[in-house]
GUMITI-281638 format. One record per atom (N, C-alpha, C, O, CB): residue number from 1; atom name; residue in one letter; x, y, z. Coordinates in nm, 3 decimals. Atoms other than C-alpha are relative to their C-alpha. Glycine has a CB too. Layout:
! residues N
- NUM	CA	A	X	Y	Z
...
This chain:
! residues 132
- 1	N	M	-0.101	-0.069	-0.078
- 1	CA	M	2.995	-1.324	1.615
- 1	C	M	-0.010	0.148	-0.032
- 1	O	M	0.011	0.190	-0.146
- 1	CB	M	0.143	-0.056	-0.029
- 2	N	I	0.018	-0.143	0.019
- 2	CA	I	2.936	-0.956	1.665
- 2	C	I	0.131	0.072	0.030
- 2	O	I	0.185	0.059	0.140
- 2	CB	I	-0.114	0.054	0.091
- 3	N	H	-0.118	-0.084	-0.020
- 3	CA	H	3.235	-0.727	1.619
- 3	C	H	-0.045	0.129	0.064
- 3	O	H	-0.143	0.189	0.019
- 3	CB	H	0.076	0.026	-0.134
- 4	N	G	0.034	-0.127	-0.063
- 4	CA	G	3.224	-0.425	1.849
- 4	C	G	0.025	0.116	-0.094
- 4	O	G	0.110	0.108	-0.182
- 4	CB	G	0.078	0.019	0.128
- 5	N	S	-0.014	-0.116	0.089
- 5	CA	S	3.191	-0.085	1.685
- 5	C	S	0.138	0.064	0.009
- 5	O	S	0.185	0.124	-0.088
- 5	CB	S	-0.107	0.102	0.033
- 6	N	N	-0.133	-0.057	-0.016
- 6	CA	N	3.527	0.024	1.826
- 6	C	N	0.109	-0.107	-0.004
- 6	O	N	0.222	-0.084	0.038
- 6	CB	N	0.009	0.077	0.131
- 7	N	A	-0.095	0.111	0.001
- 7	CA	A	3.695	-0.310	1.769
- 7	C	A	0.118	0.031	-0.091
- 7	O	A	0.101	0.078	-0.203
- 7	CB	A	-0.068	-0.130	-0.045
- 8	N	T	-0.120	-0.014	0.082
- 8	CA	T	4.051	-0.292	1.645
- 8	C	T	0.086	-0.121	0.026
- 8	O	T	0.079	-0.220	-0.047
- 8	CB	T	0.078	0.134	0.031
- 9	N	K	-0.090	0.110	-0.033
- 9	CA	K	4.308	-0.516	1.807
- 9	C	K	-0.076	-0.129	0.030
- 9	O	K	-0.030	-0.237	-0.007
- 9	CB	K	0.087	0.038	0.120
- 10	N	E	0.073	0.120	-0.039
- 10	CA	E	4.042	-0.756	1.943
- 10	C	E	-0.049	-0.081	-0.118
- 10	O	E	-0.079	-0.200	-0.102
- 10	CB	E	-0.115	0.037	0.087
- 11	N	W	0.042	0.076	0.117
- 11	CA	W	3.940	-0.854	1.591
- 11	C	W	0.103	-0.107	-0.032
- 11	O	W	0.074	-0.202	-0.106
- 11	CB	W	-0.021	0.093	-0.121
- 12	N	G	-0.105	0.096	0.027
- 12	CA	G	4.267	-1.042	1.585
- 12	C	G	-0.035	-0.143	0.034
- 12	O	G	0.006	-0.234	-0.038
- 12	CB	G	0.122	0.039	0.073
- 13	N	F	0.034	0.138	-0.036
- 13	CA	F	4.123	-1.347	1.762
- 13	C	F	-0.130	-0.048	-0.062
- 13	O	F	-0.161	-0.167	-0.052
- 13	CB	F	-0.008	-0.012	0.149
- 14	N	F	0.128	0.043	0.057
- 14	CA	F	3.787	-1.351	1.579
- 14	C	F	0.017	-0.110	-0.105
- 14	O	F	-0.055	-0.210	-0.097
- 14	CB	F	-0.071	0.118	-0.063
- 15	N	P	-0.016	0.109	0.097
- 15	CA	P	3.910	-1.558	1.280
- 15	C	P	0.042	-0.132	0.067
- 15	O	P	-0.008	-0.239	0.032
- 15	CB	P	0.104	0.038	-0.106
- 16	N	W	-0.044	0.119	-0.071
- 16	CA	W	4.087	-1.800	1.515
- 16	C	W	-0.115	-0.063	0.077
- 16	O	W	-0.135	-0.184	0.070
- 16	CB	W	0.115	0.034	0.096
- 17	N	L	0.111	0.053	-0.077
- 17	CA	L	3.783	-1.835	1.744
- 17	C	L	-0.107	-0.061	-0.092
- 17	O	L	-0.163	-0.165	-0.061
- 17	CB	L	-0.062	0.110	0.087
- 18	N	A	0.097	0.054	0.096
- 18	CA	A	3.553	-1.885	1.444
- 18	C	A	0.046	-0.138	-0.048
- 18	O	A	-0.035	-0.230	-0.059
- 18	CB	A	-0.018	0.096	-0.121
- 19	N	E	-0.055	0.129	0.044
- 19	CA	E	3.782	-2.167	1.325
- 19	C	E	-0.012	-0.105	0.110
- 19	O	E	-0.047	-0.220	0.083
- 19	CB	E	0.146	0.016	-0.042
- 20	N	V	0.012	0.092	-0.113
- 20	CA	V	3.788	-2.327	1.671
- 20	C	V	-0.144	-0.049	0.013
- 20	O	V	-0.168	-0.169	0.028
- 20	CB	V	0.045	0.068	0.132
- 21	N	L	0.140	0.038	-0.013
- 21	CA	L	3.408	-2.321	1.691
- 21	C	L	-0.046	-0.086	-0.118
- 21	O	L	-0.125	-0.178	-0.100
- 21	CB	L	-0.087	0.125	0.010
- 22	N	C	0.031	0.085	0.117
- 22	CA	C	3.379	-2.462	1.336
- 22	C	C	0.056	-0.139	0.020
- 22	O	C	-0.010	-0.238	-0.013
- 22	CB	C	0.055	0.063	-0.130
- 23	N	D	-0.061	0.132	-0.027
- 23	CA	D	3.617	-2.742	1.436
- 23	C	D	-0.081	-0.079	0.102
- 23	O	D	-0.078	-0.202	0.103
- 23	CB	D	0.144	0.017	0.050
- 24	N	E	0.087	0.065	-0.099
- 24	CA	E	3.376	-2.816	1.723
- 24	C	E	-0.134	-0.041	-0.061
- 24	O	E	-0.217	-0.102	0.007
- 24	CB	E	-0.024	0.093	0.119
- 25	N	G	0.124	0.039	0.069
- 25	CA	G	3.096	-2.862	1.466
- 25	C	G	-0.106	0.107	-0.005
- 25	O	G	-0.221	0.079	-0.040
- 25	CB	G	-0.056	-0.119	0.066
- 26	N	F	0.095	-0.110	0.003
- 26	CA	F	2.930	-2.521	1.491
- 26	C	F	0.016	0.080	-0.129
- 26	O	F	0.127	0.096	-0.179
- 26	CB	F	0.018	0.091	0.123
- 27	N	A	-0.005	-0.093	0.112
- 27	CA	A	2.839	-2.298	1.196
- 27	C	A	0.021	0.139	0.058
- 27	O	A	-0.042	0.174	0.158
- 27	CB	A	-0.132	-0.007	-0.089
- 28	N	V	-0.033	-0.131	-0.055
- 28	CA	V	2.981	-1.948	1.249
- 28	C	V	-0.016	0.106	-0.108
- 28	O	V	0.025	0.088	-0.222
- 28	CB	V	0.144	0.001	0.055
- 29	N	C	0.014	-0.117	0.087
- 29	CA	C	2.890	-1.614	1.093
- 29	C	C	0.062	0.118	0.073
- 29	O	C	0.014	0.157	0.179
- 29	CB	C	-0.150	0.028	-0.038
- 30	N	R	-0.062	-0.120	-0.057
- 30	CA	R	3.119	-1.318	1.166
- 30	C	R	-0.052	0.121	-0.076
- 30	O	R	-0.059	0.118	-0.199
- 30	CB	R	0.156	-0.007	-0.005
- 31	N	F	0.049	-0.118	0.069
- 31	CA	F	2.982	-0.974	1.093
- 31	C	F	0.019	0.124	0.085
- 31	O	F	0.039	0.116	0.207
- 31	CB	F	-0.148	-0.016	-0.037
- 32	N	N	-0.002	-0.130	-0.065
- 32	CA	N	2.997	-0.606	1.179
- 32	C	N	-0.100	0.085	-0.076
- 32	O	N	-0.067	0.142	-0.180
- 32	CB	N	0.145	0.065	0.002
- 33	N	G	0.103	-0.074	0.072
- 33	CA	G	2.674	-0.439	1.082
- 33	C	G	-0.137	-0.026	0.057
- 33	O	G	-0.154	-0.026	0.179
- 33	CB	G	0.001	-0.036	-0.147
- 34	N	D	0.140	0.015	-0.039
- 34	CA	D	2.300	-0.502	1.093
- 34	C	D	-0.023	-0.139	0.059
- 34	O	D	-0.028	-0.238	-0.013
- 34	CB	D	-0.093	0.022	-0.121
- 35	N	L	0.018	0.127	-0.071
- 35	CA	L	2.245	-0.773	1.356
- 35	C	L	-0.124	-0.074	-0.048
- 35	O	L	-0.117	-0.194	-0.077
- 35	CB	L	-0.008	0.024	0.150
- 36	N	A	0.125	0.065	0.039
- 36	CA	A	1.884	-0.843	1.261
- 36	C	A	0.013	-0.063	-0.139
- 36	O	A	-0.034	-0.174	-0.161
- 36	CB	A	-0.117	0.101	0.002
- 37	N	R	-0.019	0.051	0.137
- 37	CA	R	1.978	-0.886	0.893
- 37	C	R	0.092	-0.122	0.000
- 37	O	R	0.065	-0.221	-0.068
- 37	CB	R	0.058	0.110	-0.092
- 38	N	A	-0.093	0.113	-0.005
- 38	CA	A	2.272	-1.114	0.973
- 38	C	A	-0.067	-0.124	0.059
- 38	O	A	-0.048	-0.235	0.009
- 38	CB	A	0.125	0.038	0.083
- 39	N	V	0.070	0.113	-0.063
- 39	CA	V	2.057	-1.332	1.201
- 39	C	V	-0.100	-0.061	-0.097
- 39	O	V	-0.107	-0.183	-0.109
- 39	CB	V	-0.071	0.045	0.129
- 40	N	R	0.095	0.051	0.099
- 40	CA	R	1.783	-1.359	0.937
- 40	C	R	0.070	-0.082	-0.108
- 40	O	R	0.024	-0.190	-0.144
- 40	CB	R	-0.077	0.116	-0.065
- 41	N	Q	-0.077	0.069	0.104
- 41	CA	Q	2.040	-1.459	0.676
- 41	C	Q	0.048	-0.136	0.050
- 41	O	Q	0.034	-0.237	-0.019
- 41	CB	Q	0.120	0.086	-0.045
- 42	N	C	-0.051	0.125	-0.056
- 42	CA	C	2.195	-1.723	0.902
- 42	C	C	-0.112	-0.100	0.024
- 42	O	C	-0.100	-0.217	-0.012
- 42	CB	C	0.075	0.027	0.131
- 43	N	Q	0.109	0.091	-0.032
- 43	CA	Q	1.865	-1.868	1.020
- 43	C	Q	-0.073	-0.049	-0.125
- 43	O	Q	-0.133	-0.156	-0.123
- 43	CB	Q	-0.099	0.068	0.093
- 44	N	T	0.061	0.042	0.126
- 44	CA	T	1.737	-1.885	0.662
- 44	C	T	0.081	-0.110	-0.068
- 44	O	T	0.026	-0.198	-0.134
- 44	CB	T	-0.015	0.120	-0.095
- 45	N	H	-0.088	0.093	0.070
- 45	CA	H	2.037	-2.083	0.541
- 45	C	H	0.052	-0.117	0.083
- 45	O	H	0.099	-0.216	0.027
- 45	CB	H	0.116	0.074	-0.053
- 46	N	V	-0.052	0.106	-0.088
- 46	CA	V	2.132	-2.295	0.843
- 46	C	V	-0.103	-0.031	0.108
- 46	O	V	-0.141	0.057	0.185
- 46	CB	V	0.136	0.043	0.064
- 47	N	A	0.102	0.041	-0.097
- 47	CA	A	1.883	-2.491	1.053
- 47	C	A	0.066	-0.052	0.128
- 47	O	A	0.056	-0.171	0.160
- 47	CB	A	-0.093	-0.107	-0.060
- 48	N	L	-0.066	0.033	-0.126
- 48	CA	L	2.080	-2.487	1.379
- 48	C	L	-0.042	0.100	0.106
- 48	O	L	-0.088	0.210	0.072
- 48	CB	L	0.154	-0.002	-0.016
- 49	N	P	0.030	-0.098	-0.105
- 49	CA	P	2.022	-2.324	1.719
- 49	C	P	0.087	0.124	-0.016
- 49	O	P	0.202	0.114	-0.060
- 49	CB	P	0.021	-0.063	0.141
- 50	N	T	-0.071	-0.127	0.016
- 50	CA	T	2.125	-1.958	1.722
- 50	C	T	0.056	0.047	0.134
- 50	O	T	-0.016	0.056	0.234
- 50	CB	T	-0.093	0.107	-0.060
- 51	N	F	-0.069	-0.060	-0.114
- 51	CA	F	2.378	-1.821	1.970
- 51	C	F	0.065	0.128	-0.049
- 51	O	F	0.109	0.135	-0.164
- 51	CB	F	0.106	-0.098	0.063
- 52	N	L	-0.072	-0.122	0.033
- 52	CA	L	2.522	-1.471	1.973
- 52	C	L	0.127	0.006	0.083
- 52	O	L	0.124	-0.020	0.204
- 52	CB	L	-0.088	0.126	0.024
- 53	N	F	-0.126	-0.022	-0.068
- 53	CA	F	2.885	-1.409	2.060
- 53	C	F	0.038	0.145	-0.025
- 53	O	F	0.040	0.190	-0.139
- 53	CB	F	0.112	-0.099	-0.049
- 54	N	A	-0.042	-0.139	0.015
- 54	CA	A	2.995	-1.053	2.126
- 54	C	A	0.121	0.026	0.089
- 54	O	A	0.138	-0.036	0.194
- 54	CB	A	-0.116	0.097	0.035
- 55	N	F	-0.118	-0.040	-0.074
- 55	CA	F	3.316	-0.895	2.244
- 55	C	F	-0.012	0.147	0.038
- 55	O	F	-0.044	0.231	-0.047
- 55	CB	F	0.129	-0.025	-0.083
- 56	N	A	-0.006	-0.138	-0.050
- 56	CA	A	3.334	-0.578	2.457
- 56	C	A	-0.121	0.081	-0.041
- 56	O	A	-0.233	0.050	-0.001
- 56	CB	A	0.127	0.068	-0.050
- 57	N	E	0.109	-0.089	0.039
- 57	CA	E	3.125	-0.303	2.297
- 57	C	E	-0.106	-0.070	-0.085
- 57	O	E	-0.218	-0.021	-0.095
- 57	CB	E	0.055	0.119	-0.075
- 58	N	G	0.097	0.076	0.077
- 58	CA	G	2.956	-0.561	2.075
- 58	C	G	-0.117	-0.046	0.085
- 58	O	G	-0.226	-0.071	0.032
- 58	CB	G	0.066	-0.120	-0.064
- 59	N	A	0.107	0.041	-0.091
- 59	CA	A	2.752	-0.658	2.382
- 59	C	A	-0.113	0.101	0.001
- 59	O	A	-0.227	0.066	0.035
- 59	CB	A	0.055	-0.019	0.141
- 60	N	D	0.103	-0.104	0.000
- 60	CA	D	2.564	-0.330	2.348
- 60	C	D	-0.105	-0.019	-0.109
- 60	O	D	-0.211	0.043	-0.102
- 60	CB	D	0.064	0.134	-0.015
- 61	N	V	0.095	0.018	0.110
- 61	CA	V	2.392	-0.450	2.029
- 61	C	V	-0.081	-0.128	0.011
- 61	O	V	-0.157	-0.161	-0.080
- 61	CB	V	0.073	0.001	-0.131
- 62	N	V	0.078	0.122	-0.018
- 62	CA	V	2.247	-0.773	2.168
- 62	C	V	-0.147	0.038	0.010
- 62	O	V	-0.187	0.117	0.096
- 62	CB	V	0.047	-0.079	0.126
- 63	N	I	0.144	-0.029	0.005
- 63	CA	I	1.876	-0.762	2.084
- 63	C	I	-0.078	-0.130	0.007
- 63	O	I	-0.020	-0.239	0.010
- 63	CB	I	-0.036	0.079	-0.127
- 64	N	E	0.084	0.120	0.006
- 64	CA	E	1.583	-0.999	2.087
- 64	C	E	0.015	-0.063	-0.138
- 64	O	E	0.000	0.003	-0.240
- 64	CB	E	-0.149	0.034	0.030
- 65	N	V	-0.021	0.074	0.124
- 65	CA	V	1.647	-1.263	1.824
- 65	C	V	-0.092	-0.121	0.004
- 65	O	V	-0.096	-0.193	0.104
- 65	CB	V	0.151	-0.043	-0.017
- 66	N	P	0.085	0.118	0.002
- 66	CA	P	1.396	-1.527	1.718
- 66	C	P	0.083	-0.129	0.013
- 66	O	P	0.191	-0.139	-0.045
- 66	CB	P	-0.084	-0.004	-0.129
- 67	N	N	-0.065	0.131	-0.017
- 67	CA	N	1.494	-1.881	1.823
- 67	C	N	0.140	0.009	0.060
- 67	O	N	0.224	-0.079	0.035
- 67	CB	N	0.007	-0.071	-0.132
- 68	N	L	-0.131	-0.016	-0.063
- 68	CA	L	1.791	-1.754	2.023
- 68	C	L	0.012	-0.099	0.115
- 68	O	L	-0.078	-0.110	0.198
- 68	CB	L	0.021	0.146	0.051
- 69	N	R	-0.023	0.099	-0.106
- 69	CA	R	1.938	-2.025	2.248
- 69	C	R	0.091	0.050	0.109
- 69	O	R	0.084	0.002	0.222
- 69	CB	R	0.059	-0.125	-0.059
- 70	N	G	-0.092	-0.048	-0.101
- 70	CA	G	2.209	-1.830	2.427
- 70	C	G	0.084	0.116	-0.050
- 70	O	G	0.093	0.141	-0.170
- 70	CB	G	0.089	-0.111	0.046
- 71	N	V	-0.086	-0.114	0.030
- 71	CA	V	2.441	-1.531	2.442
- 71	C	V	0.131	-0.019	0.075
- 71	O	V	0.132	-0.054	0.193
- 71	CB	V	-0.067	0.136	0.040
- 72	N	I	-0.133	0.009	-0.059
- 72	CA	I	2.815	-1.537	2.506
- 72	C	I	0.067	0.136	-0.016
- 72	O	I	0.073	0.189	-0.126
- 72	CB	I	0.086	-0.114	-0.067
- 73	N	L	-0.067	-0.129	0.004
- 73	CA	L	2.998	-1.216	2.596
- 73	C	L	0.138	-0.012	0.060
- 73	O	L	0.155	-0.068	0.169
- 73	CB	L	-0.083	0.108	0.075
- 74	N	W	-0.136	-0.007	-0.052
- 74	CA	W	3.371	-1.170	2.639
- 74	C	W	0.032	0.147	0.027
- 74	O	W	0.003	0.233	-0.055
- 74	CB	W	0.104	-0.064	-0.099
- 75	N	S	-0.046	-0.135	-0.038
- 75	CA	S	3.508	-0.861	2.819
- 75	C	S	-0.110	0.104	-0.010
- 75	O	S	-0.086	0.216	-0.056
- 75	CB	S	0.117	0.041	-0.088
- 76	N	A	0.111	-0.095	0.002
- 76	CA	A	3.168	-0.697	2.849
- 76	C	A	-0.001	0.082	0.129
- 76	O	A	0.027	0.030	0.237
- 76	CB	A	-0.135	-0.074	-0.018
- 77	N	A	0.005	-0.088	-0.117
- 77	CA	A	3.131	-0.400	3.082
- 77	C	A	-0.125	-0.025	0.083
- 77	O	A	-0.126	0.001	0.203
- 77	CB	A	0.005	0.145	-0.044
- 78	N	H	0.124	0.026	-0.072
- 78	CA	H	2.776	-0.500	3.173
- 78	C	H	-0.073	-0.118	-0.065
- 78	O	H	-0.043	-0.155	-0.179
- 78	CB	H	-0.091	0.127	0.002
- 79	N	A	0.078	0.113	0.050
- 79	CA	A	2.532	-0.787	3.130
- 79	C	A	-0.135	0.050	-0.051
- 79	O	A	-0.211	0.110	0.026
- 79	CB	A	-0.020	-0.108	0.109
- 80	N	P	0.131	-0.042	0.051
- 80	CA	P	2.236	-0.718	2.901
- 80	C	P	-0.109	-0.090	0.057
- 80	O	P	-0.081	-0.201	0.103
- 80	CB	P	-0.003	-0.004	-0.155
- 81	N	T	0.113	0.080	-0.045
- 81	CA	T	1.892	-0.841	3.001
- 81	C	T	-0.048	-0.084	-0.118
- 81	O	T	-0.093	-0.030	-0.219
- 81	CB	T	-0.115	0.090	0.056
- 82	N	V	0.046	0.092	0.104
- 82	CA	V	1.809	-1.146	2.792
- 82	C	V	-0.080	-0.111	0.065
- 82	O	V	-0.067	-0.136	0.185
- 82	CB	V	0.119	-0.058	-0.082
- 83	N	S	0.086	0.106	-0.055
- 83	CA	S	1.561	-1.430	2.833
- 83	C	S	0.054	-0.139	-0.031
- 83	O	S	-0.019	-0.237	-0.024
- 83	CB	S	-0.142	0.013	-0.056
- 84	N	V	-0.066	0.126	0.033
- 84	CA	V	1.808	-1.703	2.736
- 84	C	V	0.125	-0.014	0.086
- 84	O	V	0.168	0.083	0.149
- 84	CB	V	0.036	-0.008	-0.152
- 85	N	P	-0.125	0.014	-0.075
- 85	CA	P	2.118	-1.849	2.901
- 85	C	P	0.107	0.100	-0.048
- 85	O	P	0.123	0.123	-0.168
- 85	CB	P	0.054	-0.144	-0.012
- 86	N	L	-0.101	-0.102	0.028
- 86	CA	L	2.396	-1.591	2.919
- 86	C	L	0.129	-0.039	0.068
- 86	O	L	0.131	-0.070	0.187
- 86	CB	L	-0.048	0.141	0.047
- 87	N	L	-0.132	0.030	-0.054
- 87	CA	L	2.766	-1.659	2.966
- 87	C	L	0.088	0.123	-0.018
- 87	O	L	0.099	0.177	-0.127
- 87	CB	L	0.064	-0.123	-0.070
- 88	N	L	-0.095	-0.111	0.004
- 88	CA	L	3.010	-1.382	3.054
- 88	C	L	0.138	-0.053	0.033
- 88	O	L	0.156	-0.122	0.134
- 88	CB	L	-0.041	0.114	0.098
- 89	N	I	-0.140	0.036	-0.027
- 89	CA	I	3.383	-1.439	3.031
- 89	C	I	0.078	0.130	0.004
- 89	O	I	0.088	0.201	-0.095
- 89	CB	I	0.059	-0.100	-0.108
- 90	N	N	-0.070	-0.126	-0.021
- 90	CA	N	3.584	-1.153	3.174
- 90	C	N	0.135	-0.023	0.064
- 90	O	N	0.166	-0.132	0.114
- 90	CB	N	-0.084	0.095	0.086
- 91	N	S	-0.131	0.006	-0.062
- 91	CA	S	3.930	-1.078	3.296
- 91	C	S	-0.002	0.055	0.142
- 91	O	S	0.099	0.049	0.213
- 91	CB	S	0.101	0.077	-0.083
- 92	N	A	0.013	-0.052	-0.136
- 92	CA	A	3.800	-0.918	3.617
- 92	C	A	-0.145	-0.009	0.044
- 92	O	A	-0.236	-0.013	-0.039
- 92	CB	A	0.051	0.147	0.008
- 93	N	D	0.136	0.000	-0.052
- 93	CA	D	3.497	-0.929	3.844
- 93	C	D	-0.060	0.137	-0.025
- 93	O	D	-0.030	0.233	0.047
- 93	CB	D	-0.003	-0.036	0.153
- 94	N	S	0.054	-0.132	0.031
- 94	CA	S	3.297	-0.649	3.687
- 94	C	S	-0.146	-0.004	-0.042
- 94	O	S	-0.199	0.096	-0.090
- 94	CB	S	0.081	0.065	-0.108
- 95	N	V	0.137	0.012	0.048
- 95	CA	V	2.948	-0.779	3.613
- 95	C	V	-0.091	-0.055	0.108
- 95	O	V	-0.047	-0.095	0.216
- 95	CB	V	-0.006	-0.088	-0.124
- 96	N	S	0.103	0.048	-0.092
- 96	CA	S	2.627	-0.884	3.781
- 96	C	S	0.022	-0.146	0.037
- 96	O	S	0.079	-0.223	-0.041
- 96	CB	S	-0.137	0.017	-0.061
- 97	N	S	-0.009	0.140	-0.042
- 97	CA	S	2.612	-1.206	3.978
- 97	C	S	-0.123	-0.080	-0.042
- 97	O	S	-0.136	-0.197	-0.006
- 97	CB	S	0.018	-0.008	0.151
- 98	N	D	0.123	0.065	0.045
- 98	CA	D	2.276	-1.289	3.814
- 98	C	D	0.021	-0.093	-0.119
- 98	O	D	-0.074	-0.159	-0.161
- 98	CB	D	-0.101	0.103	-0.035
- 99	N	V	-0.024	0.077	0.122
- 99	CA	V	2.438	-1.467	3.519
- 99	C	V	0.115	-0.097	0.021
- 99	O	V	0.193	-0.084	0.115
- 99	CB	V	0.030	0.094	-0.119
- 100	N	S	-0.116	0.088	-0.002
- 100	CA	S	2.679	-1.750	3.450
- 100	C	S	0.121	0.083	-0.040
- 100	O	S	0.120	0.150	-0.143
- 100	CB	S	-0.019	-0.124	-0.096
- 101	N	S	-0.114	-0.085	0.024
- 101	CA	S	3.015	-1.587	3.467
- 101	C	S	0.128	-0.074	0.033
- 101	O	S	0.136	-0.147	0.132
- 101	CB	S	-0.010	0.130	0.081
- 102	N	V	-0.133	0.058	-0.021
- 102	CA	V	3.375	-1.700	3.438
- 102	C	V	0.099	0.114	-0.002
- 102	O	V	0.101	0.195	-0.095
- 102	CB	V	0.035	-0.109	-0.108
- 103	N	V	-0.106	-0.100	-0.005
- 103	CA	V	3.661	-1.479	3.543
- 103	C	V	0.132	-0.072	-0.021
- 103	O	V	0.166	-0.165	0.051
- 103	CB	V	-0.001	0.078	0.136
- 104	N	I	-0.132	0.057	0.026
- 104	CA	I	3.999	-1.564	3.397
- 104	C	I	0.102	0.099	0.059
- 104	O	I	0.139	0.197	-0.004
- 104	CB	I	0.026	-0.025	-0.154
- 105	N	H	-0.091	-0.090	-0.071
- 105	CA	H	4.234	-1.406	3.649
- 105	C	H	0.133	0.011	-0.073
- 105	O	H	0.187	-0.087	-0.123
- 105	CB	H	0.022	-0.048	0.144
- 106	N	G	-0.127	-0.026	0.065
- 106	CA	G	4.544	-1.249	3.507
- 106	C	G	-0.013	0.028	-0.148
- 106	O	G	0.084	0.069	-0.212
- 106	CB	G	0.091	-0.116	0.021
- 107	N	A	0.020	-0.027	0.143
- 107	CA	A	4.393	-1.217	3.159
- 107	C	A	-0.018	0.149	-0.022
- 107	O	A	-0.071	0.221	0.064
- 107	CB	A	-0.121	-0.079	-0.055
- 108	N	D	0.031	-0.138	0.036
- 108	CA	D	4.388	-0.884	2.985
- 108	C	D	-0.131	0.002	-0.079
- 108	O	D	-0.187	-0.103	-0.110
- 108	CB	D	0.116	0.064	-0.082
- 109	N	R	0.131	-0.017	0.065
- 109	CA	R	4.079	-0.748	2.811
- 109	C	R	-0.008	-0.074	-0.134
- 109	O	R	-0.115	-0.122	-0.170
- 109	CB	R	-0.028	0.147	-0.022
- 110	N	E	-0.001	0.064	0.132
- 110	CA	E	4.182	-0.895	2.472
- 110	C	E	0.039	-0.147	0.004
- 110	O	E	0.051	-0.211	-0.100
- 110	CB	E	0.095	0.074	-0.091
- 111	N	F	-0.043	0.139	-0.015
- 111	CA	F	4.285	-1.236	2.612
- 111	C	F	0.122	-0.028	-0.089
- 111	O	F	0.125	-0.126	-0.163
- 111	CB	F	-0.115	-0.098	-0.034
- 112	N	S	-0.117	0.011	0.088
- 112	CA	S	4.623	-1.188	2.443
- 112	C	S	0.092	-0.116	0.040
- 112	O	S	0.174	-0.158	-0.042
- 112	CB	S	0.077	0.129	0.001
- 113	N	N	-0.076	0.118	-0.039
- 113	CA	N	4.781	-1.472	2.644
- 113	C	N	-0.066	-0.123	-0.064
- 113	O	N	-0.185	-0.147	-0.041
- 113	CB	N	0.007	-0.014	0.156
- 114	N	R	0.056	0.112	0.078
- 114	CA	R	4.732	-1.782	2.425
- 114	C	R	-0.072	-0.102	0.089
- 114	O	R	-0.180	-0.148	0.052
- 114	CB	R	0.110	-0.071	-0.078
- 115	N	R	0.065	0.098	-0.089
- 115	CA	R	4.651	-2.017	2.717
- 115	C	R	-0.135	0.051	0.049
- 115	O	R	-0.232	-0.024	0.055
- 115	CB	R	0.091	-0.031	0.120
- 116	N	Q	0.126	-0.058	-0.047
- 116	CA	Q	4.384	-1.780	2.848
- 116	C	Q	-0.102	0.009	-0.112
- 116	O	Q	-0.222	-0.010	-0.089
- 116	CB	Q	0.024	0.138	0.060
- 117	N	L	0.088	-0.004	0.116
- 117	CA	L	4.239	-1.739	2.500
- 117	C	L	-0.056	-0.139	-0.030
- 117	O	L	-0.175	-0.153	-0.059
- 117	CB	L	0.074	0.055	-0.123
- 118	N	I	0.044	0.139	0.023
- 118	CA	I	4.223	-2.118	2.454
- 118	C	I	-0.102	-0.041	0.107
- 118	O	I	-0.201	-0.106	0.076
- 118	CB	I	0.121	-0.097	0.001
- 119	N	L	0.094	0.031	-0.108
- 119	CA	L	4.052	-2.152	2.793
- 119	C	L	-0.135	0.067	-0.026
- 119	O	L	-0.240	0.002	-0.013
- 119	CB	L	0.056	0.046	0.136
- 120	N	A	0.125	-0.071	0.028
- 120	CA	A	3.792	-1.886	2.702
- 120	C	A	-0.074	-0.065	-0.117
- 120	O	A	-0.196	-0.077	-0.114
- 120	CB	A	0.028	0.148	-0.030
- 121	N	A	0.062	0.065	0.116
- 121	CA	A	3.729	-2.057	2.366
- 121	C	A	-0.060	-0.135	0.039
- 121	O	A	-0.170	-0.169	-0.006
- 121	CB	A	0.103	-0.020	-0.112
- 122	N	D	0.050	0.130	-0.045
- 122	CA	D	3.688	-2.397	2.532
- 122	C	D	-0.128	0.015	0.083
- 122	O	D	-0.223	-0.060	0.064
- 122	CB	D	0.108	-0.074	0.082
- 123	N	I	0.119	-0.025	-0.082
- 123	CA	I	3.440	-2.261	2.786
- 123	C	I	-0.117	0.042	-0.090
- 123	O	I	-0.230	-0.001	-0.069
- 123	CB	I	0.028	0.109	0.107
- 124	N	T	0.103	-0.044	0.096
- 124	CA	T	3.248	-2.092	2.501
- 124	C	T	-0.059	-0.119	-0.074
- 124	O	T	-0.181	-0.131	-0.084
- 124	CB	T	0.059	0.100	-0.100
- 125	N	A	0.047	0.118	0.074
- 125	CA	A	3.227	-2.418	2.302
- 125	C	A	-0.083	-0.091	0.089
- 125	O	A	-0.185	-0.145	0.046
- 125	CB	A	0.119	-0.078	-0.059
- 126	N	R	0.076	0.086	-0.093
- 126	CA	R	3.110	-2.612	2.608
- 126	C	R	-0.137	0.061	0.033
- 126	O	R	-0.235	-0.013	0.045
- 126	CB	R	0.080	-0.020	0.130
- 127	N	F	0.126	-0.068	-0.026
- 127	CA	F	2.841	-2.352	2.680
- 127	C	F	-0.097	-0.023	-0.117
- 127	O	F	-0.214	-0.056	-0.097
- 127	CB	F	0.024	0.152	0.022
- 128	N	I	0.084	0.020	0.118
- 128	CA	I	2.711	-2.375	2.323
- 128	C	I	-0.048	-0.144	-0.008
- 128	O	I	-0.165	-0.170	-0.035
- 128	CB	I	0.077	0.038	-0.127
- 129	N	S	0.039	0.143	0.002
- 129	CA	S	2.714	-2.755	2.336
- 129	C	S	-0.107	-0.030	0.105
- 129	O	S	-0.201	-0.105	0.078
- 129	CB	S	0.122	-0.089	0.025
- 130	N	A	0.094	0.027	-0.109
- 130	CA	A	2.527	-2.756	2.667
- 130	C	A	-0.140	0.051	-0.031
- 130	O	A	-0.238	-0.010	0.011
- 130	CB	A	0.051	0.062	0.128
- 131	N	Y	0.131	-0.061	0.025
- 131	CA	Y	2.245	-2.534	2.540
- 131	C	Y	-0.051	-0.020	-0.142
- 131	O	Y	-0.155	0.034	-0.179
- 131	CB	Y	0.007	0.147	0.029
- 132	N	S	0.045	0.025	0.138
- 132	CA	S	2.221	-2.656	2.179
- 132	C	S	-0.119	-0.092	-0.006
- 132	O	S	-0.168	-0.122	-0.114
- 132	CB	S	0.112	-0.059	-0.084
């Protein structure tokens, strides 16, 4: 889980989302720093498919990662070019139609409404399960 460089309030749901994904049987690594180093560390210690989750500005640091199975972006301003399945979950129609995208109408950028946050988390878990 990539924290955006300007993340403040949005970090509030990261611990909760990490717990939800762990409850679904996924290993989760939250970090704010060197993506390549974090991925190497995770892939060295856990033999599971690798997915990247980024929020907002965190989407700008998505890079080529060995053995990457998919990328999940919440509230991203644009869709990066990747060679793996990409899921965008946004609160408004603001991205390319070339990718799998879910718009949660009425949601704010931080998904502060609990029901909308739970929906986004559920869609994220299903995406990971589908491409694992």
